N, C-alpha and C positions, 0 to 999 in steps of 0.2 A: 803666722803659720804654726808657731810653737804652741800657742794656746789651743789651736785646733787639735794638734797631736796629743796634747795633754788631756783635752776633753774626751777624745776618742779612747785614750787609755783608761781614763776613769770610767767611761761608759762600759768598756769591756770588762773591767773589774767588777762593776756593779752587776752586769748580766751574769757573769760567772758566779758571783755570790748568790744571786737569786736562783740560778739553776742548782747549785749545791744545796741551798735551803729547801727547794722544792723536792729534790730527790730524797733528802733526809726526812722531810716532813711526811712524805707519802710512803715511807717504809721501804724504799728501794733496797736498802741493805739487807732486808729480810727475805728478799726474793730467793727462791730456791733455784739451784742450777737446773736448767732445762725447762723452767716455767714459761720462758718467753718463746713465742712462736715466730716463725719466719715472717708471717704477715704483720706482726707487731713491729718488727725491725724495719720492714719496708715502709710501713705507714709513717713511722717516726722519721726515717731518712727523707722520705718525700716531703714531709712537713718542714723539715729543716731546709731542704733545697728550695722550697717555695718561699720561705721567709727570707733566705739569702737572695734569691732572684728579685724579690720585691724590694729589698733594701738596696740592691745594686741599681734597680730601675729608678728608685727615688734619688739616689746619688747622681745618676746620669741626668735625670731631669733637672735637678738643681744646677748641675754644672752647665747644662745646655742653656738654661735661662741666664745664668751669670755670664757665660761666654757670649751670648747674643747681646746682652746689655753692654758689655765692655767693648765688643766689636763695633756696635752701633755708635757708642760715644767716640771711639777712635776714628771711625769713618767720618762722623760729623766734624770732628776737630780738624782732620786732614783736609776735608772739603773746604772748610772755612779758611784755613791757611792758604790753600791753593787759589781760592777765589780772590782773597785779599792780595796775594802776590800778583796775580794776573790783572786785577783791577788797577792797582797802582801803576803797574808797568804800562797798561793800555792807556791810562789817563795821561801819562807823560810822553806818549809816542806822537810822532809827527802826523801819522794817519788820523788819529783822533782829533788833533788840532785842525787839520784840513777839513774833516767832516763837520766840525763845529763851525768853522768859518763859512763853509758852503751853505750850511743850514741857516746861519744868521744872515748871510747875503740874500738868500732866497726869501726869507721872511721879511727883510727890510724892503726888498723890491715889491713884494706882494702888498705890504702896508702902504708903500708910496703910491702904488697903482690904485689901491682902494681910496686913498686920500684924494688923489687927483680926480677919480671918477665921482666921488662924493661931492667935490667942490664944483665940478663942471656939470653934474647931473641936472640941476635946475635950469642951467643956461641953455642946454641943448634939448631941442624938441625930439621926441621919439618919432620914428618914421610913420607910425600909424596915426599920429595926430596932425599930420601935414594937411593943408587945405584940400588938396586933390583927393585925399582919402575921406574927407568929410561929406562929400556929395552923396546923393542918394544912390539909387540903383544905376549901375552902369553895365554896359555890355562887356562881356569877357573878351579880352584881346590877348593874343599870343605874341 
């Protein structure tokens, strides 16, 4: 922050030097009293105000961008820390272990059922290939 203060001080000195040089180069010292009009003063003051407002707007825009970036990085960091803490806590909980055990048990039962059905499938005839279903046209019975 010290370098920023020093830079702004140097820039102000440079601007002041340029203004003094411009005033002296254009012969402002030779202006006669009363040669300035009210309109000239108003236009100069409005120009100065517009330059100041523009400068303030630029500073605010830069501060907003910098603030958004820093806020975003802090939010990402905090979200990551929170999710890691919750993740490790949840993985060590009994609820998670019970859910994993139930899911494994259900999957093992399903695989065993599939294995038995695959082993017995060729030995058991489906109902539609039984001999009574192989006959031709039959009357419908209720």
